[in-house]
N, C-alpha and C positions, 0 to 999 in steps of 0.2 A: 753276342752276350756283352762283351765290353761297352759296346756303343750303348746297349739298354740300360745297362747299370749306371752310364754317365748321365743318360736321360733321367732317370730316377731320382738321381742325386741333385740334378738341376731343379727338379719340379719341388725336392724337398726344402732346398734354399729359397726359393722362390715364396713357398708357404710360409715358412718362418718369417719372412720380410714382410710379408703382408700381414700376419698374425700379430706381429710387434708393432708395425706402423699405424694399424687401424685404430688402436684405443687412445694412441698418442695424439692423433690428429683429432679424435673425438674430444678429448680433454680440452685440446686447444680452442677449437670452435665454442665450447660450453663456456670457457673463461671469457670470452670477448662477446658472448651474448648480454644485452642489457635490456631493462625494461622501458619500453616506449611511454613517455609521459603523456598523458591523455591532454586533450586541449576542448575547449570551447570556442565554437566559431559564432560570433556577433551576427546575430539573424535580424537586426533592424538598422535602420539607416544610422543612428546614433544612438549609442549607449553609455551610460552614466555607471563608471565603476567608482563604488563608493567605499567609505573607510570603516564601515562596520556593515553586519548583515542584516540589512532592513532600509527602506527608503527615508526613514527619519534620520539617516546618517548624512554628512556632508559629502560632496563629490571629490573623489581623489582625482579623477581624469576622465575625459570623455573619449572614447573610441568610436571609429567608423564602422559601419557594416562590413562583415567579412573579415574583420581582425581575427588572429588565432591568438589566443591566451592559454599558457600553460596553467594546469589545474594543480594547485597545493592542497586542497582539502574540500571536504563537503559538509556543508552544515549538519547537524542533527535534526533541522526540520526539514531538510530535503529541497529546500528553495533555493539557498542561497550557498554559493561556491566561491572559496577563495582562489583568486588567480593572480598570476605575475604580470606586471607591467613595467613598461620602460621608467616609471617614475615611484615604482613601489609596488607591495602586494595591496589588494583591495578585494572587494566583494561584487558578485553580479548575480542576477536574479537568472533562474532557470528558464523562465518564460522568454527571454530575449536572446538565448543562444542555442546553438546545436551541439550536443555534445558528440567528441570522438575520440574513439581509443578504448582502451580497457580500464574501468574505474576500481577494478577489484582491489588494487592495492593503495589507491587514495585514502589517506587517513580522514578520520571522521572528528568533526570540532563541534564541540558544545556551545551552540551560539549564544544560549541563555548567560553565559558567563564571560562574552567577549568584552561587555563595557564595564564589568565591575571590576575596580581597582584592586591590587595585590592586598592581601590582608594579614598580618602576623598575628598566628594563634598565641593567645595570653590567657591567664588566668588572673581576673582582676581581684587585688585583694580588698578593695572596699571603692566605693565610687570617688573617683578623684585621685585614686593611686594606681601609678603602673611603672613599678620599678623595672630598671633594665639593667643587668649586669653584664658587662662586656670589658675582656681584656684590655687594657690600654698600655700604654708605655709604662714600664716598670711596674707591671702588673695591677696597675689602677683600675677601679670601678667607675664607670660613666652611670650617672643614676638620674632620672628624672625628678625625683621627687615628688612634691604634690602639685607642681604647677603643670598645666595643659602643653603638651608638645605639639598638637595640630590643630589647626581651624580650617573651616570650609569657606570656599567662595563660590558663587553661582557661575556654571560654567556654560548656561544658554542664556538666551535673551530674558527669559523671565519662568519663574516657577512657581507653583502655589505650596505655601507652608500650610500644612495640614494639622487636623488635632490628632491625627493619629497615623501610622504607617500602613495606610491603605489607600488606595485611588478613591473611593467612595467616601473618605472621611471627609468633613466639612473644611472649609478653607478659612483660615485665620487672617492670610495677608498674602497678597502676590509681592515677591521678591524679584527685583529687576538686576540685571548683570550689572556689576560695578566693579572694576578690578582694584578700587581704593579700599574695598570693604570685605572683610571678612569675620566669621562668625563661630563664636566656640561651640564645640561638639559635644553635647552631654548624653547622647545615647546612641544605640545602634540595634537595628531589628532587620528582619526577613518576612515580608508579607507571603501569602499562600503561593505564591508564582515563584517565590524563591529570589524576587529582587530585594536588594539591600536599600534600608532607607536610613538617614541619620537625623538624629534628633538635635536642631540647632537653639541656641540662643540667640534671641534677636532683641537688642535694647529697645526699651520702649513698648515692644509687643507682647513678648513671652516666649516660650518655647513650643516649637512644632516640629514637623517630620518632611524631610524632602529625600526624594529618591537619588542615593548615590551616584547613579551614572549622569546626573545632571550635576554634578558638584565637582569642584576641583579641591583636594586636599593639599595644604600647604604647612609648612613649619610655623609655628608660632613663637613669636619673640618674646611671648609671655614666659618661655622657658630660658632661653638665651638668645642672644643677639644672633641674627639670621644672616648668613653671607650667600650671595648667588655667583655661580661659577661662570665666568666670562670667556675662559679659555675654550676652543672648541673640543679638545679633551684634555684631561689631566690624571695622572694616577694619584693613588692614596699611600703615603708613606709610613711604616713603623716608627721610624725615627726621622728626624728634618734630613731630608735629601737622600736617605740610603734606605736599604731593605722594604722595598714595595710589598704592599700588602695583599693578600689573595683574593683581592675584589674587584668586581668591574669597575673600569675606569668612569670618572664623571664627565659628564657633558655639558657643554652649554647650557645654561638655564637653569642647573640643578641646584638645589638649596641644600645647605649645612648649617648646624650650629656652631657657632665660634666657643671655643674652651680658651684658648691660650695664645700667645704669640713669642716667637723666640727674641731674646735681648736685640738681636741686630736688625729684626723686621723683616727678616727673609722668609720665614715660615709661619705659618699659623696651624695651631690645633684644632681639629674640627670632629664633630660627632655626627654621623649621617641619620637618616630618619630611621633607618633600621638598627642603630645601636651601635655600629662600628665606629671606633676610635682611631684616628690617624692624624698625619699631618699633610699640608698642600703648601706649595709656594705661593706666597702673598699675592705675587702678581696675576695669579690664576682667578682671584676672587674679589668681590666688591660687597660692601655693605648694602643689604637689600633696604629699598625704601618703596613708599608708596601704599604700603597695605595699612590697614588701621592699626594693628598691634605694633607697627615697627617704632612708631614713636612712643609707645609707652616702655619699650626696653623690659629687660628680664625681671620678674616680679620676684620678691621674697618668697619663701617656702610657705605654702598653706595658704597664700593669698589670692592665687590664680583662679580659683574657682570655677575654671571651665574644665571640658573634656580631656581625656587623656587616651580617648581610643585609638589604637596603633593603626590606623590605616597609612599605608604607604603609597604617596602621590606617584601615579605610573602614567605614561603618556598612553594614550586609547584613542578610539574612535571618537570623533566630535560630532554631536547630535546637529543637524541641519534646523536652522531657524525657519519655521514657516513665513510665508509672505503672501501679499495678495498684489494683484496687478490692476490698475485702475482700470475700469471698463466702460468708462463714458468720457464725454470732451472734456470736461472740467470737473473737479470734485472738489467740495468743501471738507477740508479736515477739521474737524471741531473739538472744543475743550472738553467736551462731556459727551456721554453716549444719547445723544438725541438731537432733533435739528433745532431746538429751542436754543441749544448753547451755541457760544460765539465761534466764530470762524477763526482758526489759527493759521490756516494756510489755504491755497487753492492750488491744486496739483493737476497736470495736463492728463489726458488719457494716455495708457501705456507705461505709467510711472509704477515702480516696485516699490513696496513699502514693507519693510518688516514686521511681523504680527507678535505682539506682547501679551495679547491676551484678548478674551472674549466677554464681553458684559452678560451677565445670565438671563438676559432677556432673549438671547441667541440671535440678536440683530446688529449689533455694534462691535467693530473689531477696535482695539487699543493697537495703534500702530507707531511706528519709528522712522524718522526721515530726516531731511536736513533743517526741517522746522523744528525738530525736536520730537515730542510725542502729541497724540491726537487720536480721535476717533472717527471711523469711516463706517457708513451703512453698507453691510455685505450685500446689499441690493445691488451696489455699483461698483464691484470689486470682483475679481477671480481668485479663488484660494488657490495656492499651490502648496505643497508639503504634506506632512502627516498630520492630520487634525489632532490627534491624541496627544500632541506636544504642546497645544495652546492651553494655559491656564485659564479658567472661569474665574471671571472678577463679579463678585456681587454687587449687581447695579446700584444698590443705594450707596456703595463705599465709591464706586465711580463717578456717579452722580454728583456728589458731596465735593468732589475735587474740580468739578468743572465750572465755568462762568456762564450764568444765563444771559443768552443775548437779549439786547432790548427788543422789545416788539416794535415793528415798523409797519408803515403803511406806504403800499407800492401805488403810485401814480402812473395810471396808462394813458389819460387823456386830460385836458385841461380842466382843473376843479376851482371853485372859488373858496378862497381864506375868508374865515368870518371872524370878528372881534370875539365873539362868545357862541355858545351852543345854540343857535337860532337863527334862521333866515331875517328874522327883524332886526339881528344887529348888523352893525357896519359892516361893509366889506373892506378886508385891510389889503387885498391881494389876489392875486390868480395863481395856481402852482401848476404848471407845465408840466408833462411827461415826455418821455419815461423818467421816473424818479423814485426815490425811496428815502421816507423821511422817518425819523424817530418818533414815535408815540411818547407823550409826556402826562397826559390825562386823558379822561372819557367822562361821560356822564353815567347817571346809574344803570340806565339801560342799554348803553355802549351803542345808541345810535348816532353819537357824535363822538369825535376825537381830535384831540389837540394834539399838534405836532409842532417839531421845531425845524424851521427852514431856513434858507439863506436871507429870506424876507423878514425873519424874525417869527415869533409864534403866532398862531392862529387854529381855528377850527374848523374841521370839515364834515361834511356828513358822511358817516361809515360807510353806507352802501354804495357810495361812488369811488371808493378805492377798495384795495385789496389789503385784509390785515395779515400779518405774519407775526406769530410769537404768541406767548402766553399773557391774555389780556388780563389774567389776576394781578399781574404784577403791575399793571398800570393803575395809579392811584385814582380814585371815584371824585369828582369835582360836584358837589351838591348845588 
């Protein structure tokens, strides 16, 4: 009996040890468990990772087939996924990747709001008024008065300035990207798709609408002098050099308004775009130069006349400029949308040119290159990019800016030059081909043309040469 009692006691002790230890072990394992981040495996030879959820955004990086990209978010369109790369976060299209892992815990991202700048909610008192009350040093208040605080710059190669905030609204003018030009903002609206538009006042043209994602909103020197941060990062102080304010550090390229400077010149008092007021080291900023309002300086109250729509500049995805690739041996780039315009350059096959617009005849592209700007026939190029990003330029507007090429006669075989339009007149020489000579006159029925040659002026029988150009531009000699 003694041995049996000891045995039962031993079994009871073992049972208690197992009962106590098992829950502890279970808790420890549960604490160590983690969700595996789902990935996308690149399923094409090369894949562009873009700065935004669409092919219209610029390429962040290009990865090779088989690359595994951790997934950070899924777009509400179910097409674009936010992934992590070695150079930052970007977007990939589901058609070119294979999903791996559990996506139930992946956050959803509203892609319709990706490209919209941050907007500060406010209630305008009246057009042109936007008071901002912010506690400053000593309880002071920073107020914008009645002068515009923000202006807009074109952030893509070109945009249509439209009569209303709608894609189908008629085009007033095509505006081209120019970092030295900014425009007063005089209104804001959203279209039926939820896309935000800003109304811009364009000097000499009037007021029109442009989509906000195609604009860069900057501080306006019509309100105060504008400073640009040149330090990599810098903190905002409540007082010069002490008591940091609880705001995000400023980074290289950020803009601020200048309010004051300390007597020793070591610190400047500034106002942020959001209205916060504080102090920065003088060495961390420089005076902004180069935009159209910087030379004007702060305006007197009530004289700004511009917009005060409080849109805060924010870095975001950049739209990719459409382009064309020359698909012929050599291509003439012309001064206007037509073969009768002068040639401004000849570019070889394979040349890539940025597309600035499309003439309303749906035939001629306005392009940019080392030669400046010019027009190419779409029959001889291959388009690359998103066609929706190409502004349509009214043909009559485009043609009015081109220079019509002088009509010419193309000589392929020897032809006789006559002193006047008729074989009875004296022969002044022979013109040998191949050659191209300028037309200077013709007779009434265009059977004879007068040309300018190295030998001087002379007349040719029209059907012995090939005529190129608009003959209505050639004066008629009776």
